[in-house]
Structures are given as structure tokens and as C-alpha cells.
C-alpha positions in Angstrom: 103.9 75.2 74.3 104.4 72.7 77.2 106.1 74.7 80.0 106.2 72.9 83.3 106.5 74.4 86.7 108.9 72.5 88.9 108.0 72.2 92.7 109.9 71.2 95.7 108.5 68.7 98.3 106.5 71.4 100.0 104.7 72.3 96.7 106.7 75.6 96.4 107.5 76.6 92.8 111.2 76.3 92.3 111.8 76.5 88.5 110.4 76.1 85.1 111.1 73.5 82.4 110.8 74.6 78.9 111.2 71.9 76.2 114.1 72.6 73.8 111.7 73.0 70.8 109.8 75.7 72.6 113.0 77.3 73.9 114.4 77.5 70.4 111.3 79.3 69.2 111.3 81.7 72.2 115.1 82.4 72.0 114.8 83.2 68.2 112.1 85.7 68.9 113.9 87.3 71.8 117.7 87.3 71.0 118.7 88.5 74.5 117.5 85.2 76.0 120.3 83.2 74.3 122.9 84.4 76.8 120.8 83.1 79.7 121.3 79.4 78.7 124.6 79.1 80.5 123.4 80.6 83.7 122.7 77.2 85.2 126.3 76.2 84.6 127.8 78.9 86.8 126.6 80.4 90.0 125.8 84.1 89.7 124.3 86.7 92.0 121.0 88.4 90.8 122.9 91.7 90.5 125.1 90.0 87.8 122.1 89.7 85.6 121.2 93.3 85.5 121.1 94.4 81.9 121.1 90.8 80.5 117.9 91.5 78.7 117.2 94.7 76.8 114.3 96.7 78.1 112.5 96.0 74.9 112.8 92.3 75.3 111.9 92.4 79.0 108.8 94.4 78.3 107.7 92.1 75.5 108.1 89.1 77.8 106.2 90.9 80.5 103.3 91.6 78.1 103.2 88.0 77.1 103.0 86.9 80.7 100.2 89.5 81.5 98.2 88.2 78.4 98.7 84.6 79.6 97.5 85.5 83.0 94.4 87.2 81.5 93.7 84.2 79.5 94.1 81.9 82.5 91.8 84.0 84.7 89.2 84.0 81.9 89.4 80.1 81.7 89.0 79.9 85.5 86.0 82.2 85.5 84.3 80.1 82.8 85.1 76.9 84.7 83.9 78.0 88.1 81.2 80.6 87.3 
């Protein structure tokens, strides 16, 4: 998976780019994500997104992020220690 973090001119993270091939895999696994594709076409408040993902999907995504963070930290430890 080749996810890219987008940054502004100050180096602040501003977004994420997910290639369509990867997006299709992720959105098939987590059906609730399909409805998020159109968010960029219309301006919404954060409060409009409440309930957009099921708790189950949100928790599964959170667990994947946590696991990715653990793997990243392990790689950093190996590289610098």
C-alpha cells in the first residue's frame, strides 16, 4: 500500500492520498467508507459526519492504525538502536 501524507508549505500534514487500487481494497473491506468518497465534493461540518462509519468499522480501522504505529515504532527502534 502506497499511502502518501500531503503537507503544506510549512511541513504540516494536511491530507492523505490513497491510490485508487488501494482505496478499492480498503473500501471493499470496510463498506462504510464508500459513502466518504463524495465528501470532498461538498463542504460539510465535522458534526455532519457523526455516524458515517459504524462503530465496528471505526474500531477495526483504529486497530489497524495502532498495529501500523507499533510496526513503525519497531522499525525505528531497530534502525536507531
